[in-house]
C-alpha positions in Angstrom: -5.8 5.7 24.8 -7.6 7.4 22.2 -5.6 5.7 19.4 -6.3 2.4 21.0 -10.0 3.2 21.0 -9.7 4.2 17.3 -7.9 0.9 16.4 -10.6 -1.1 18.4 -13.8 0.4 16.8 -12.3 0.0 13.4 -12.0 -3.7 14.2 -8.2 -3.5 14.3 -8.1 -3.1 10.6 -4.8 -1.2 9.7 -6.2 0.2 6.2 -8.3 2.4 7.9 -5.6 4.1 10.1 -3.3 4.3 7.3 -5.8 6.3 5.3 -7.0 8.6 7.9 -3.7 9.3 9.6 -2.4 11.2 6.4 -2.5 14.7 7.6 -0.3 16.9 9.9 -1.2 16.7 13.5 -4.1 19.1 14.5 -2.3 20.1 17.8 -4.0 20.7 21.0 -7.7 20.3 21.2 -8.2 22.7 24.0 -9.5 26.1 22.9 -10.1 24.8 19.4 -12.8 26.7 17.4 -15.7 24.5 16.5 -15.0 21.9 19.1 -18.4 22.5 21.1 -20.0 21.8 17.9 -18.1 18.5 17.3 -19.0 17.5 20.8 -22.6 18.3 20.3 -22.6 16.2 17.1 -21.2 13.4 19.0 -24.1 13.5 21.4 -26.6 13.8 18.9 -25.3 10.8 17.0 -25.9 8.6 20.0 -29.1 10.4 21.4 -31.0 10.5 18.0 -29.5 7.5 16.0 -28.1 5.3 18.6 -24.7 5.5 16.8 -21.1 5.6 18.2 -19.3 8.6 17.0 -15.5 9.1 17.9 -14.1 12.7 18.2 -10.9 12.6 16.2 -9.1 15.1 18.2 -9.2 12.4 21.2 -6.7 10.6 19.1 -3.2 11.2 17.4 -3.8 8.6 14.4 -7.2 10.0 12.9 -6.1 13.4 11.4 -8.5 13.7 8.6 -12.0 14.9 9.2 -13.5 15.8 12.7 -15.3 12.7 13.7 -16.1 9.2 12.6 -19.6 7.5 12.9 -20.6 3.7 13.3 -24.2 3.0 13.1 -23.7 -0.9 13.1 -25.1 -1.1 9.6 -23.0 0.9 7.1 -19.2 1.1 6.8 -17.8 3.8 9.2 -18.5 7.4 8.0 -16.0 10.1 8.5 -17.4 13.8 8.7 -16.1 17.5 8.8 -18.3 19.4 11.1 -19.1 22.9 10.1 -20.1 25.5 12.5 -21.0 27.8 9.7 -22.8 25.8 7.0 -21.5 28.4 4.3 -17.9 27.8 5.3 -17.0 24.9 3.4 -13.4 23.3 3.2 -13.3 21.6 -0.2 -9.8 20.3 0.3 -10.7 18.6 3.6 -13.8 16.8 2.2 -11.8 15.7 -0.7 -9.2 14.0 1.7 -12.1 12.4 3.4 -13.5 11.0 0.1 -10.2 10.0 -0.9 -9.5 7.9 2.3 -13.0 6.3 2.0 -12.3 5.2 -1.5 -8.8 4.1 -0.7 -10.2 1.6 1.8 -13.4 0.6 0.3 -12.7 0.8 -3.4 -8.9 0.5 -3.8 -8.3 4.2 -4.8 -5.1 6.3 -4.1 -4.5 7.4 -0.4 -5.2 10.9 0.6 -2.3 13.2 -0.9 -1.0 14.5 -3.9 0.7 11.1 -5.1 -1.8 9.1 -6.8 0.6 6.1 -6.8 0.5 5.6 -3.0 -2.2 2.8 -2.5 -3.0 0.4 0.0 -1.9 -3.2 -0.8 -3.5 -6.4 0.6 -0.9 -9.1 1.1 -3.5 -11.9 1.2 -0.9 -13.6 3.7 -1.4 -14.5 7.4 0.6 -12.4 9.8 2.7 -14.3 12.2 4.7 -12.5 14.9 7.1 -13.3 17.8 5.2 -11.1 20.4 5.1 -14.0 22.7 9.2 -13.4 23.0 7.9 -9.7 24.0 5.6 -11.1 26.5 8.0 -13.4 28.3 10.7 -10.6 28.1 8.4 -8.2 30.1 7.5 -10.7 32.8 11.1 -11.4 33.2 12.1 -7.8 33.5 9.2 -7.1 35.8 11.2 -9.5 38.2 14.8 -9.0 37.4 14.8 -5.5 36.4 16.7 -6.0 33.1 16.3 -8.7 30.6 17.5 -9.4 27.0 17.3 -12.0 24.4 17.8 -12.6 20.7 14.8 -12.7 18.3 14.7 -14.7 15.2 15.5 -12.6 12.2 18.8 -10.8 13.1 17.1 -8.9 16.1 17.9 -8.4 19.8 15.1 -7.5 22.3 16.0 -5.3 25.5 13.6 -4.5 28.2 14.3 -2.4 31.2 11.4 -2.3 34.0 11.7 0.4 36.6 9.7 -1.5 39.3 11.9 -4.6 38.7 15.2 -2.6 39.1 13.9 -1.1 42.5 13.0 -4.6 43.6 16.8 -5.7 42.8 18.1 -2.5 44.7 20.7 -2.1 42.0 23.2 0.8 42.3 23.7 3.1 39.4 27.1 1.2 38.7 25.4 -2.2 39.1 22.8 -1.3 36.8 24.9 -0.1 34.0 27.2 -3.2 34.1 24.3 -5.6 34.2 22.7 -3.6 31.4 25.9 -3.7 29.3 26.6 -7.4 29.9 23.0 -8.5 29.3 22.7 -6.5 26.0 26.2 -7.7 24.6 25.3 -11.3 25.1 21.9 -10.8 23.5 23.8 -9.1 20.5 26.2 -11.9 20.1 23.5 -14.5 20.2 21.6 -12.5 17.5 24.8 -12.3 15.3 24.7 -8.5 15.2 27.3 -7.5 17.7 30.0 -6.8 14.9 29.9 -3.2 13.5 27.2 -2.0 15.8 28.0 1.6 15.9 28.0 1.6 11.9 25.1 -0.4 10.9 22.7 -1.2 13.7 19.6 0.7 14.3 16.7 0.1 16.7 13.1 0.9 17.4 11.8 1.7 21.0 8.8 2.3 23.2 10.4 4.9 25.1 8.6 8.3 24.4 6.7 6.7 21.6 3.2 7.0 22.7 1.2 9.5 20.5 4.2 10.4 18.3 3.9 8.1 15.4 0.2 7.6 13.9 1.4 4.3 12.1 2.3 2.4 15.2 -0.1 0.1 16.7 -1.0 1.6 20.3 0.6 -0.4 23.1 -2.7 -0.6 24.8 -3.8 -2.9 21.7 -0.7 -5.5 22.1 -1.8 -8.8 23.2 -0.1 -8.5 26.6 -1.2 -8.4 30.4 -2.8 -4.8 30.9 -0.4 -4.0 33.5 2.4 -4.5 31.0 0.6 -2.5 28.4 0.3 0.4 31.0 3.9 0.3 32.0 4.7 0.5 28.3 2.5 3.4 27.8 3.8 5.3 30.8 7.7 4.5 30.2 7.9 2.6 33.5 9.0 -0.2 30.9 11.2 0.3 28.1 11.5 -2.2 25.1 13.9 -1.8 22.5 14.4 -4.1 19.3 17.9 -3.6 17.6 19.0 -5.0 14.4 22.0 -4.7 11.8 21.0 -3.4 8.4 23.4 -5.7 6.4 22.4 -8.7 8.5 18.8 -8.1 7.2 20.0 -7.6 3.8 21.7 -11.0 4.0 18.4 -12.4 5.3 16.5 -11.5 2.4 19.5 -12.5 0.0 19.3 -16.1 1.5 15.7 -16.0 0.5 16.5 -15.1 -3.1 16.0 -11.4 -3.1 18.6 -9.0 -4.4 18.5 -7.0 -1.3 21.1 -4.1 -0.6 21.2 -2.1 2.8 21.7 1.6 1.4 21.7 3.5 4.7 25.3 5.1 5.3 27.3 3.8 8.0 27.2 5.7 11.3 24.4 8.0 10.5 22.2 9.5 13.2 18.6 8.5 14.0 16.3 7.3 11.4 14.2 10.0 9.7 10.6 9.8 8.7 10.5 8.6 5.1 14.1 7.6 4.8 14.9 4.9 2.3 17.0 2.1 4.3 17.0 -0.8 1.9 16.5 -1.4 -1.8 15.3 -4.8 -3.3 15.9 -5.1 -6.9 14.2 -7.5 -9.1 15.0 -8.4 -12.6 12.5 -10.0 -14.9 13.3 -12.8 -17.3 11.4 -12.7 -20.5 11.6 -15.1 -23.3 12.8 -13.5 -26.5 10.7 -14.6 -29.3 13.1 -13.3 -32.0 16.1 -15.1 -30.4 15.2 -18.8 -30.5 16.1 -20.5 -27.2 17.3 -17.3 -25.6 16.4 -15.1 -22.5 16.2 -11.5 -22.6 16.9 -9.6 -19.2 14.9 -6.5 -18.8 16.1 -3.8 -16.3 13.4 -4.9 -13.9 12.4 -2.5 -10.9 13.4 -1.8 -7.3 11.3 -1.9 -4.2 12.4 0.7 -1.5 12.0 0.1 2.1 11.5 3.0 4.3 11.6 3.6 8.0 8.0 2.9 8.8 8.1 -0.6 7.2 11.4 -1.4 9.0 10.2 -0.1 12.4 7.2 -2.3 12.0 9.4 -5.4 11.6 11.2 -4.4 14.6 8.7 -3.3 17.2 5.9 -5.6 16.0 8.2 -8.4 16.0 7.0 -9.9 12.7 8.3 -13.4 12.0 10.9 -13.5 9.3 8.8 -15.8 7.3 5.9 -13.5 7.3 7.9 -10.6 6.5 9.9 -12.0 3.7 6.7 -13.5 2.2 5.4 -10.1 2.2 8.1 -8.5 0.4 8.2 -11.4 -2.3 4.3 -10.7 -2.6 4.7 -7.1 -3.4 7.6 -7.7 -5.8 5.5 -10.3 -7.7 2.6 -8.1 -7.9 4.7 -5.4 -9.6 2.7 -2.6 -8.1 4.1 0.6 -9.5 4.4 3.6 -7.1 4.4 3.2 -3.3 2.4 0.3 -2.0 1.3 0.5 1.8 1.1 -3.5 2.5 -1.1 -4.9 5.3 -1.7 -8.4 6.3 -4.9 -10.2 5.9 -5.6 -11.3 9.5 -4.1 -8.4 11.3 -7.2 -7.9 13.5 -6.8 -11.3 14.9 -3.2 -10.3 16.2 -4.4 -7.2 18.3 -7.8 -8.1 19.3 
């Protein structure tokens, strides 16, 4: 819920979260040295300045600095609270300044890699979250529901309350789940080679684990559905086939290759799953009428971007257009893309 509040006060603009999540988790706030000073600063900001201040330790996604303050006039201000004014943490202050510059000025994201930058796709985000909404409603009544999703994906939803209403035995539950999932996989065209090439993203046990994920409380769903997803009373899983995704991009004219080895275990943070190579044609002035092929460059897709395509149910057209936009810009290093109108999706 703290993450949902953070997204809301930042106006659902993903760049702020991408910039401020780039630290290790600080751990439990209970017993933390300096907690009282931070709480007093939050109270003082409201009473003296009429400003809202959010304590970062109440969230999982805000990991740089101690609090962020909104005064209604200036951009959000992230601060490090000192119990001892002589005890300065220059490294933490530097990361706060880096995060601010990354969002407001286009500077590098906090960290040692200066090539990691936010990238504004300047494209509208389109999703199939309406499919998720219907699937949750169906599962609430039927217990188990699965359907194909455009873009070589299958969505499975299990609702504990729905299963209880159906009075399914353990055997009946397993049989219905297997049958429902198999049909959805077949319709999505990703049933063949499932054990070797399929991967999934799930809502189960995901709350407060991945700071890059949009909190379930911010999804445009019924509040009860959001609460069930947060508490794992409802579990939503989206599955796809790596080679099928590569073919989807190839049909769109991209030289995409699924590089994840077959049969590998769960996705790891930062793991490269796909490479998209682009060659550039340059007219060779020295060779009349000829074309010269340059080596080009390769865009690597990692776990976080793939999971976003799955769990946020981006429409294939938006997803492909975003990849083409990054390729056309030829931005060196590691771009962190975000769509222009995302705040309209989660508001």
